[in-house]
C-alpha positions as CSV (number, residue, x, y, z in Angstrom):
1,M,-4.5,-21.1,6.2
2,E,-3.9,-17.8,8.0
3,E,-7.0,-15.5,8.1
4,V,-6.3,-11.8,7.7
5,V,-8.6,-8.9,8.5
6,R,-7.8,-5.5,7.1
7,Q,-9.8,-2.4,7.9
8,E,-9.2,1.3,7.4
9,I,-10.6,3.3,10.2
10,K,-10.5,7.1,11.0
11,V,-9.6,7.4,14.7
12,K,-11.4,10.2,16.4
13,D,-10.9,9.7,20.2
14,R,-7.9,7.3,20.5
15,I,-10.3,4.3,21.0
16,L,-10.2,1.6,18.4
17,Q,-12.9,-1.2,18.2
18,I,-12.7,-3.9,15.6
19,E,-15.3,-6.6,15.1
20,L,-13.7,-9.9,14.0
21,P,-15.2,-12.8,12.2
22,E,-16.4,-15.8,14.2
23,G,-13.3,-17.8,13.3
24,F,-11.2,-15.5,15.5
25,K,-13.2,-16.4,18.7
26,D,-11.1,-17.9,21.5
27,K,-7.9,-17.5,19.4
28,S,-4.7,-15.5,20.1
29,V,-4.4,-12.7,17.6
30,E,-1.7,-10.2,16.6
31,A,-2.7,-6.6,15.9
32,I,-0.5,-4.1,14.1
33,I,-1.7,-0.5,14.0
34,R,0.0,2.1,11.7
35,I,-0.9,5.5,10.4
36,K,-1.9,5.3,6.8
37,R,0.4,7.3,4.5
38,G,-0.6,8.8,1.2
39,I,0.3,6.9,-1.9
40,E,2.9,9.5,-2.8
41,E,4.9,8.5,0.3
42,E,4.6,4.8,-0.4
43,I,5.9,4.9,-4.0
44,L,8.5,7.5,-3.2
45,A,7.9,9.2,-6.6
46,D,9.7,12.3,-5.7
47,K,12.8,10.4,-4.5
48,I,13.5,8.6,-7.7
49,K,15.4,10.5,-10.4
50,I,16.0,9.0,-13.9
51,D,18.2,10.8,-16.4
52,T,16.6,10.2,-19.8
53,T,18.6,12.8,-21.7
54,K,20.9,10.2,-23.3
55,W,18.1,7.7,-24.2
56,K,17.8,7.0,-27.9
57,F,15.3,5.1,-29.9
58,N,14.5,4.4,-33.5
59,R,11.3,6.4,-34.2
60,T,10.5,4.5,-37.4
61,E,10.8,1.2,-35.6
62,A,8.6,2.4,-32.7
63,H,5.8,3.5,-35.2
64,E,6.0,0.2,-37.1
65,R,4.9,-1.7,-34.0
């Protein structure tokens, strides 16, 4: 099974140091570094538009449930 380590770190001086679990010792690893984006960017909430003006529902039926 693949072991994954995920850490969020605030970079201050362009040097990144990560302590890995013992299981990683003497193994080849792959590191992917990316800048964390805000949740607003990840869900693209401002990019999705839904026109609900023509939506209809039975109010009585909705209240019965």
